[in-house]
C-alpha atoms as one frame of an Amber mdcrd trajectory, in Angstrom:
protein
 -59.146 -94.324 133.563 -59.237 -91.799 136.376 -58.110 -92.420 139.928 -61.615
 -91.424 141.032 -63.096 -94.237 138.960 -60.354 -96.693 139.885 -61.081 -96.263
 143.592 -64.542 -97.692 143.136 -63.417-100.241 140.548 -60.810-101.635 142.937
 -63.662-102.713 145.183 -65.291-104.708 142.422 -63.122-107.822 142.388 -63.878
-110.774 140.188 -66.054-113.586 141.551 -65.378-117.280 141.448 -68.377-118.143
 139.296 -69.917-115.570 136.956 -72.140-116.472 134.022 -73.220-113.725 131.610
 -75.953-113.992 129.009 -77.095-111.116 126.820 -80.549-110.337 125.551 -83.985
-109.682 126.964 -85.874-106.478 127.531 -85.142-103.667 129.997 -86.791-104.043
 133.381 -89.192-101.538 134.872 -87.797 -99.145 137.450 -87.479-100.865 140.834
 -87.739 -99.231 144.231 -84.309 -98.694 145.852 -85.517 -98.400 149.416 -87.046
-100.958 151.778 -89.440-102.956 149.591 -92.502-103.146 151.790 -93.164-104.448
 155.235 -91.098-107.655 155.068 -88.499-107.095 157.842 -85.872-109.298 156.169
 -86.239-107.440 152.882 -86.162-104.095 154.674 -83.053-105.129 156.606 -81.378
-106.233 153.382 -82.070-102.816 151.862 -80.677-101.111 154.981 -77.430-103.077
 154.616 -77.244-102.294 150.905 -77.745 -98.567 151.435 -74.981 -98.482 154.039
 -72.666-100.461 151.766 -73.213 -98.167 148.779 -72.736 -95.049 150.922 -69.498
 -96.523 152.312 -68.196 -97.162 148.802 -68.958 -93.569 147.839 -67.198 -92.290
 150.971 -64.089 -94.297 150.135 -63.875 -92.682 146.702 -62.503 -89.646 148.573
 -59.901 -91.616 150.540 -56.359 -90.497 149.698 -54.354 -93.706 149.401 -51.011
 -91.892 149.487 -51.662 -89.974 152.718 -54.029 -92.636 154.064 -56.658 -90.153
 155.154 -59.493 -88.059 153.812 -58.188 -84.895 152.185 -57.058 -81.964 154.247
 -58.752 -82.680 157.531 -57.049 -84.440 160.428 -59.766 -84.959 163.035 -62.511
 -85.337 160.441 -60.516 -88.190 158.938 -60.501 -89.977 162.282 -64.287 -89.701
 162.526 -64.759 -90.894 158.931 -62.480 -93.889 159.523 -64.384 -94.775 162.689
 -67.603 -94.633 160.666 -66.132 -97.168 158.239 -65.261 -99.313 161.251 -68.823
 -98.935 162.537 -70.122-100.096 159.163 -67.962-103.223 159.254 -68.916-104.052
 162.839 -72.604-103.589 162.047 -72.788-105.559 158.814 -70.042-108.175 159.107
 -68.437-106.821 155.928 -64.655-106.873 156.391 -63.738-105.360 153.032 -62.010
-102.310 154.487 -59.935-103.589 157.395 -56.834-102.872 155.334 -57.914 -99.235
 154.953 -57.907 -98.781 158.723 -54.555-100.516 159.062 -53.019 -98.476 156.239
 -54.191 -95.285 157.944 -52.722 -96.449 161.255 -49.323 -97.389 159.899 -48.997
 -94.366 157.593 -50.037 -91.721 160.109 -48.745 -92.915 163.493 -45.551 -90.892
 163.222 -44.845 -87.146 163.565 -45.672 -84.594 160.873 -44.703 -80.929 160.608
 -47.383 -78.260 160.762 -49.245 -77.987 157.455 -48.766 -81.587 156.347 -51.656
 -83.293 158.153 -53.040 -80.374 160.112 -52.336 -76.706 160.543 -50.841 -77.923
 163.845 -47.736 -80.032 164.247 -48.535 -83.717 164.813 -46.268 -84.993 167.574
 -46.670 -88.685 166.762 -49.152 -91.249 168.076 -51.953 -89.105 166.592 -51.457
 -86.317 169.159 -51.169 -82.554 168.738 -51.935 -79.336 170.584 -55.649 -79.945
 169.863 -56.597 -82.409 172.606 -59.999 -83.189 171.121 -58.362 -84.106 167.801
 -56.345 -86.728 169.656 -59.534 -87.946 171.324 -61.207 -88.691 167.990 -58.235
 -90.777 166.905 -58.276 -92.692 170.184 -61.965 -93.548 169.816 -61.338 -94.649
 166.239 -58.580 -97.032 167.287 -60.789 -98.611 169.944 -63.275 -99.369 167.160
 -60.446-100.843 165.068 -59.521-103.045 168.042 -63.120-104.212 168.436 -63.158
-105.060 164.748 -59.841-106.917 164.537 -58.747-107.859 168.058 -55.270-106.512
 167.234 -53.590-105.196 170.393 -51.716-102.412 168.609 -54.928-100.452 168.173
 -55.920-100.690 171.823 -52.368 -99.864 172.852 -52.483 -96.734 170.682 -55.814
 -95.696 172.203 -54.221 -96.077 175.641 -51.186 -94.038 174.592 -53.449 -91.245
 173.377 -55.450 -91.548 176.585 -52.338 -91.002 178.694 -51.515 -87.952 176.594
 -55.003 -86.568 177.199 -54.769 -87.315 180.922 -51.860 -84.895 181.082 -54.439
 -82.151 180.491 -56.797 -83.156 183.310 -56.534 -80.157 185.635 -58.372 -79.963
 188.974 -56.794 -76.574 189.692 -59.243 -74.894 187.306 -63.005 -75.472 187.614
 -62.306 -78.436 189.881 -61.312 -80.782 187.057 -61.890 -81.475 183.414 -59.663
 -81.931 180.368 -58.414 -78.807 178.606 -59.469 -78.438 174.982 -56.027 -77.346
 173.831 -52.399 -77.416 174.848 -52.517 -73.710 175.712 -55.172 -74.519 178.365
 -57.577 -71.795 177.307 -60.933 -73.635 177.323 -62.711 -76.544 178.966 -65.522
 -77.786 176.804 -68.080 -80.502 176.256 -66.512 -82.290 173.315 -63.131 -83.008
 174.904 -64.639 -84.105 178.194 -67.360 -86.180 176.559 -64.632 -87.971 174.608
 -62.627 -88.446 177.772 -65.411 -90.155 179.717 -66.266 -92.423 176.784 -62.627
 -93.301 176.027 -61.650 -94.071 179.606 -64.688 -96.307 180.044 -63.964 -98.067
 176.756 -60.376 -98.733 177.790 -61.497-100.112 181.141 -64.022-102.404 179.475
 -61.310-103.869 177.230 -58.361-104.159 179.622 -58.701-107.104 182.044 -58.179
-106.175 185.681 -58.099-102.430 185.059 -58.972-100.007 187.816 -57.038 -96.898
 186.724 -59.113 -96.106 183.646 -62.346 -96.812 185.510 -61.432 -94.436 188.322
 -60.612 -91.739 185.782 -63.881 -92.310 183.944 -66.035 -92.114 187.061 -64.252
 -88.993 188.285 -64.617 -87.361 184.864 -68.337 -88.134 184.561 -69.070 -86.800
 188.035 -67.232 -83.602 187.125 -69.005 -83.344 183.762 -72.468 -83.605 185.323
 -71.590 -81.020 187.983 -69.918 -78.618 185.533 -73.126 -76.930 184.398 -72.600
 -77.677 180.694 -75.840 -79.712 180.711 -78.516 -77.032 180.869 -81.959 -77.091
 182.445 -83.484 -78.534 179.255 -81.084 -81.472 179.294 -79.122 -80.078 176.353
 -75.354 -79.698 176.272 -73.892 -76.247 175.787 -70.473 -75.983 174.223 -68.285
 -75.296 177.249 -67.356 -73.229 180.287 -66.498 -69.572 180.762 -63.317 -68.433
 182.477 -65.482 -68.188 185.597 -66.274 -71.931 185.294 -69.945 -71.413 184.415
 -71.736 -72.757 181.345 -71.198 -70.357 178.476 -74.688 -71.027 177.126 -73.128
 -71.462 173.698 -74.652 -73.378 170.778 -76.124 -76.812 171.395 -74.319 -78.973
 168.845 -75.467 -82.486 168.071 -72.019 -84.048 168.530 -71.736 -82.744 172.087
 -75.162 -84.191 172.838 -74.169 -87.485 171.251 -70.988 -87.799 173.277 -72.970
 -86.962 176.421 -75.230 -89.927 175.604 -72.372 -92.276 174.773 -70.213 -91.413
 177.779 -72.480 -92.594 180.632 -73.663 -95.485 178.473 -70.158 -96.959 178.264
 -69.594 -96.242 181.946 -72.860 -98.075 182.685 -71.381-101.134 180.970 -68.390
-100.853 183.266 -70.315-100.435 186.519 -73.848-101.710 185.994 -75.141 -98.560
 187.698 -78.703 -98.072 186.370 -78.560 -94.328 187.054 -75.909 -93.981 184.350
 -78.203 -95.632 181.822 -81.037 -93.382 182.985 -78.823 -90.331 182.462 -78.015
 -91.437 178.901 -81.721 -91.849 178.195 -82.601 -88.441 179.639 -80.015 -86.780
 177.414 -81.295 -88.635 174.352 -84.920 -87.800 175.129 -84.013 -84.161 175.643
 -82.393 -84.068 172.197 -85.294 -85.750 170.419 -87.807 -83.448 172.138 -85.845
 -80.271 171.385 -86.341 -77.863 168.520 -82.664 -76.939 168.947 -81.648 -80.265
 167.419 -84.716 -81.712 165.701 -86.995 -80.114 163.097 -90.009 -82.077 161.829
 -88.500 -85.279 163.252 -85.208 -84.767 161.373 -81.898 -84.171 163.147 -81.001
 -80.612 162.167 -77.928 -78.634 163.142 -78.458 -74.907 163.662 -76.223 -74.250
 160.644 -78.294 -76.613 158.458 -81.010 -74.081 157.807 -81.293 -72.822 154.237
 -80.194 -69.319 155.210 -76.950 -70.599 156.762 -73.963 -72.794 155.932 -72.040
 -75.281 158.060 -68.265 -75.195 158.151 -66.153 -78.280 157.508 -66.181 -79.259
 161.181 -69.922 -78.864 161.661 -70.649 -81.052 158.635 -69.787 -84.167 160.645
 -71.497 -83.412 163.950 -74.806 -85.199 163.327 -73.144 -88.483 162.441 -71.450
 -88.534 165.845 -74.846 -88.081 167.506 -76.271 -91.000 165.511 -73.339 -93.252
 166.449 -74.157 -92.951 170.126 -77.931 -92.929 169.700 -77.540 -96.248 167.864
 -75.549 -97.555 170.820 -78.337 -96.506 173.183 -81.019 -98.019 170.947 -79.081
-101.300 170.854 -78.624-101.328 174.620 -82.182-100.474 175.581 -84.178-101.809
 172.642 -86.243 -98.636 172.935 -88.532 -98.399 169.918 -88.480 -94.605 169.952
 -84.744 -94.482 169.344 -84.954 -97.176 166.678 -87.764 -95.389 164.875 -85.895
 -92.085 165.008 -82.839 -93.727 163.429 -84.995 -95.336 160.753 -86.628 -92.004
 159.933 -83.242 -90.295 159.535 -82.108 -92.998 157.115 -85.311 -92.779 155.096
 -85.290 -89.011 154.737 -81.582 -88.955 153.847 -82.066 -91.549 151.125 -85.195
 -89.862 149.777 -84.350 -86.158 150.102 -80.599 -85.736 150.620 -79.029 -88.009
 147.994 -77.846 -86.997 144.541 -77.638 -89.112 141.406 -74.136 -90.296 142.379
 -75.394 -91.552 145.766 -73.593 -88.724 147.519 -75.277 -87.730 150.780 -75.561
 -84.082 151.758 -75.514 -81.828 154.787 -79.264 -81.176 155.046 -80.882 -84.506
 155.797 -84.344 -83.142 155.042 -83.080 -81.673 151.769 -83.419 -78.031 150.822
 -81.021 -75.602 149.210 -80.640 -71.960 148.295 -78.455 -69.990 145.926 -76.461
 -68.347 148.703 -76.370 -71.406 150.958 -76.506 -74.524 148.790 -76.809 -77.979
 150.265 -73.281 -79.397 150.325 -72.229 -82.894 149.224 -68.703 -83.947 150.165
 -66.920 -86.697 152.068 -67.632 -85.083 155.439 -71.375 -84.940 154.806 -71.153
 -88.468 153.378 -69.522 -89.780 156.544 -72.067 -88.059 158.766 -75.120 -89.302
 156.884 -73.598 -92.778 156.634 -73.735 -93.017 160.418 -77.505 -92.579 160.207
 -77.749 -95.345 157.600 -75.642 -97.631 159.798 -77.892 -96.905 162.772 -80.835
 -98.198 160.726 -79.164-101.551 160.011 -80.578-104.235 162.335 -78.258-105.399
 165.092 -78.424-108.869 163.604 -77.825-107.834 160.026 -79.565-110.129 157.534
 -77.330-112.620 155.776 -78.861-111.808 152.375 -78.344-108.425 150.719 -77.883
-107.058 147.235 -76.601-103.743 145.917 -75.212-102.269 142.731 -73.293 -99.198
 141.657 -72.122 -97.851 138.328 -68.605 -96.694 137.563 -68.378 -94.108 136.253
 -71.841 -93.019 137.238 -71.439 -89.595 135.654 -70.351 -89.610 132.010 -69.993
 -86.859 129.461 -69.964 -86.805 125.683 -69.461 -83.893 123.291 -70.892 -85.393
 120.089 -69.985 -84.621 116.511 -72.915 -83.495 114.352 -74.526 -86.390 112.521
 -72.413 -89.027 114.268 -73.105 -91.523 117.002 -71.021 -91.498 120.177 -69.690
 -94.483 122.116 -69.279 -94.658 125.872 -68.352 -97.360 128.339 -69.427 -97.801
 131.930 -69.863-100.826 134.157 -72.207-102.176 136.769 -70.661-103.402 139.994
 -72.858-105.903 141.819 -72.279-106.809 145.479 -74.212-109.542 147.267 -74.219
-111.488 150.508 -76.123-114.616 151.464 -75.822-117.556 153.819 -73.211-119.127
 151.542 -75.069-122.426 151.266 -75.873-121.989 147.599 -74.872-119.623 144.784
 -76.935-116.473 144.387 -78.391-115.910 140.929 -78.642-112.237 140.038 -80.513
-110.716 137.116 -79.146-107.398 135.771 -81.389-105.270 133.535 -80.413-101.954
 131.920 -82.883 -99.335 130.722 -81.534 -96.516 128.535 -83.208 -93.580 126.815
 -85.331 -94.298 123.750 -83.130 -94.850 120.698 -79.962 -95.531 122.690 -78.240
 -98.909 122.567 -76.818-100.612 125.651 -74.910-103.880 125.252 -75.722-106.054
 127.105 -79.111-104.796 128.234 -79.651-107.933 130.304 -77.164-110.175 132.111
 -77.372-113.039 134.542 -74.730-113.576 137.224 -74.096-116.538 139.465 -72.322
-115.387 142.642 -70.676-117.841 145.020 -71.146-115.958 148.290 -69.091-116.619
 151.407 -71.753-116.378 154.104 -69.618-114.187 156.397 -71.056-110.727 155.660
 -68.323-109.684 153.220 -69.987-109.359 149.834 -69.020-111.188 146.709 -68.619
-108.744 143.847 -68.867-108.903 140.088 -68.566-106.414 137.240 -70.675-106.189
 134.100 -69.158-103.883 131.434 -71.668-101.878 129.414 -71.116-100.403 125.948
 -73.417 -97.456 125.341 -74.144 -95.938 121.933 -75.618 -92.438 121.887 -77.506
 -91.772 118.640 -76.752 -88.776 116.468 -78.690 -85.596 117.027 -79.335 -85.952
 120.766 -79.938 -82.561 122.348 -77.785 -81.221 125.168 -78.965 -82.444 128.551
 -78.678 -85.189 131.154 -79.875 -88.688 130.300 -80.259 -91.615 132.701 -79.124
 -95.203 132.398 -81.088 -97.191 134.952 -79.932-100.590 136.167 -82.119-102.925
 138.205 -80.632-105.986 139.853 -82.760-108.706 141.435 -82.013-112.002 143.157
 -85.129-113.925 144.051 -87.880-112.681 146.329 -87.048-109.701 148.524 -83.710
-108.749 146.959 -83.860-105.865 144.510 -81.785-102.763 143.955 -81.782 -99.921
 141.461 -78.822 -97.758 140.504 -78.198 -95.347 137.690 -75.638 -93.473 135.680
 -76.169 -90.052 134.152 -74.838 -89.212 130.701 -74.326 -85.528 130.037 -74.545
 -84.602 126.378 -72.842 -81.232 126.065 -71.878 -78.946 123.214 -69.991 -76.697
 125.663 -68.263 -77.154 129.000 -69.786 -75.239 131.916 -69.793 -76.453 135.538
 -69.198 -75.429 139.144 -66.683 -77.184 141.365 -68.342 -79.545 143.812 -71.531
 -79.934 141.791 -72.852 -83.270 140.581 -72.205 -82.059 137.028 -68.504 -81.648
 137.831 -68.046 -85.367 138.475 -68.415 -86.265 134.800 -65.520 -83.969 133.872
 -63.315 -84.900 136.856 -60.892 -87.448 135.465 -58.663 -87.693 138.560 -59.670
 -86.358 142.006 -56.092 -86.983 143.189 -56.631 -86.306 146.898 -58.222 -82.910
 146.259 -60.869 -81.447 148.539 -63.807 -79.050 148.480 -63.598 -75.798 150.420
 -66.386 -74.093 152.311 -66.019 -71.206 149.862 -67.053 -73.468 146.985 -63.769
 -74.404 145.328 -62.071 -77.688 144.559 -58.555 -77.327 145.902 -55.291 -79.230
 145.741 -52.760 -78.644 148.493 -49.483 -80.300 149.357 -48.905 -83.236 147.023
 -52.551 -83.574 145.988 -53.869 -82.659 142.545 -56.949 -82.870 140.392 -57.414
 -83.293 136.660 -60.325 -82.413 134.398 -60.727 -84.164 131.060 -62.514 -82.206
 128.325 -63.455 -84.649 125.502 -63.993 -82.311 122.548 -65.650 -83.728 119.414
 -63.667 -85.092 116.486 -64.056 -81.981 114.346 -62.580 -79.622 116.984 -59.530
 -77.758 115.697 -59.264 -75.160 118.442 -60.437 -74.797 122.022 -60.153 -72.535
 125.028 -61.141 -72.793 128.678 -61.800 -70.246 131.411 -61.004 -71.176 135.003
 -62.072 -69.207 138.052 -59.208 -69.907 140.439 -57.461 -68.522 143.529 -54.689
 -69.039 146.071 -51.481 -70.908 145.281 -52.185 -72.656 141.989 -50.223 -74.309
 139.240 -52.226 -75.158 136.114 -50.820 -77.554 133.521 -52.275 -78.804 130.243
 -51.701 -82.004 128.336 -53.088 -84.192 125.533 -53.068 -87.560 127.291 -53.187
 -87.212 131.091 -49.497 -88.116 131.351 -47.389 -85.339 129.766 -47.846 -81.804
 131.090 -46.977 -78.213 130.239 -47.377 -75.544 132.916 -49.395 -72.626 131.552
 -50.390 -70.729 134.695 -48.791 -70.384 138.143 -49.156 -68.114 141.154 -45.769
 -66.896 142.391 -46.942 -65.448 145.717 -48.023 -67.353 148.817 -51.598 -66.067
 148.795 -53.910 -67.725 151.321 -56.954 -65.460 151.518 -58.390 -65.807 148.005
 -57.491 -62.209 147.182 -56.183 -63.292 143.763 -59.435 -64.985 142.743 -59.916
 -64.271 139.049 -60.932 -65.733 135.703 -58.073 -66.980 133.543 -58.616 -67.964
 129.913 -56.340 -70.679 128.540 -55.664 -71.606 124.911 -56.159 -75.370 124.731
 -55.499 -75.738 120.992 -51.857 -76.922 121.234 -52.935 -79.671 123.614 -55.769
 -81.278 121.666 -54.830 -84.948 121.776 -55.313 -87.608 119.092 -58.802 -88.213
 120.484 -59.393 -84.413 120.738 -59.371 -84.505 124.530 -57.518 -81.958 126.667
 -56.503 -82.576 130.282 -56.261 -79.730 132.814 -54.271 -80.426 135.981 -54.215
 -78.213 139.098 -51.516 -78.602 141.769 -50.070 -76.562 144.659 -47.463 -73.880
 143.931 -46.196 -73.956 147.536 -46.853 -77.504 148.783 -45.288 -76.972 152.208
 -47.855 -74.549 153.605 -51.194 -76.204 152.845 -52.902 -73.475 150.791 -53.104
 -74.927 147.315 -54.991 -73.600 144.319 -58.769 -73.714 144.272 -60.986 -73.816
 141.165 -64.563 -72.516 141.442 -65.863 -72.718 137.883 -64.768 -74.134 134.530
 -66.137 -73.284 131.110 -64.790 -74.156 127.677 -65.674 -73.845 124.021 -64.221
 -75.225 120.809 -63.991 -74.162 117.191 -63.830 -75.925 113.821 -62.221 -74.959
 110.495
């Protein structure tokens, strides 16, 4: 079983009491969103959506490096989002993930290992804003656990950042980088928020409060907030606003900064300033299109880079904070609308959440689904969870949720998947869950109905159970995608629908990063997706495709479109490997992008599967091989 699948399966631990009975008829398709006007049922669905999206996000977590692949500051933001989820829902399933990331990454790293920059230790580097994201994440970890080491680390990072407060230029402000070339909104928004958070958590503090008040006064006077109440990116060398792009994360930090300082001081003008900045954002076509938060790079004739993919989630984090503090219905309704449109228009069949929350794609600028977009959209789902999250919730996922079969003519094909059920309740009595599976006409699913009895804990952390499913695909099924739909119910108001997609294929043909790729991706191995459209493996990461050719296959070949510093190995079992292709130059610009055709025949395993592994030819410099497209065919005697 692949590492990709095992990541989700590891979450699905056995329950104390599980009773399974087979039989019955498939259920009708149930609605996955809020089931009507009942606020408790709607709240339960909000919790379930956030939980499922969190599980999908964690499928990309690299256990070895304890981060999300190939992005240092983005990993901090994604980890904080997981912390936000736990604080919001009471689910404590992933506290160990935060701690593992802390302990693994608190030391120094050479340039190219965690970032293109050297990491000095204590999550600091020449990029001051990168350090700021880690500090904010560790404050969230402290709020979640009460463990002093996290708050101490946030303070250590704060002292590092304070070394770049410089009144000699522009009268104050934190420099964006160690070279002191730019003062901008993101670093200074972080600084105000962080210093206020530290003050609010350190008894008797005055130092952090003084720094926070001084920084906010400077920020407001800097000119970065324009006449429309929107935050431009930073200052010119002449200390004037540069009028640069209004990004949602800068606006979000500008909302969150005075809000936390308001908690420290009780000054109502600070709360009023946070509200004015939020209202300006919601009223602006620069950030909102048809009531949906929309980055300028979200439009279908543009593409967002890996940094910009996470901006909107940061805005939603701080808008949620403002909505909680004020109880303002406008902010709550805006958050709810973002969650609804994401779930309806920006979610694929694997519950991956994309960049364009309103949906939309184009051939030249496709909507992107990766862990960064997942983290960002998850923040919107979290913002829609009620402050007092309902005790009862129910969700389900399938693992794997994308399967592939290359059938032999005239023969049936067998597959296995499983349903993972997660439920919370008040813990006073077991929760009885009905699981119904609906497959295509003529297919057999065993069992097609199961009943579970879950002994829930009552503390917000779900009890989980797994139902294995054996699927028989009849002979003669045409190539295409076929759904398996699972509906789980638990009494009135608790219902959830999930699905798996079975690809029946006579040939292999897929793009990296597409939903179709997932079925062929046997081991994601810490790989990432590039803005250029490739799946890449750098450093010690890897990825493996499994091509399950039919029983009569006697020969096979594959064509890979690949670039940069690749090593390609083939094997019959996913364990033994023979290198068949390697780049011997340290190419970083994709100039060697080309199609390479590989003879797979010597590697057809006993089950006629071939495994293709891609690794990094020069693991020290962070520019591993990237695959854009894979196709394969087979022959018979």
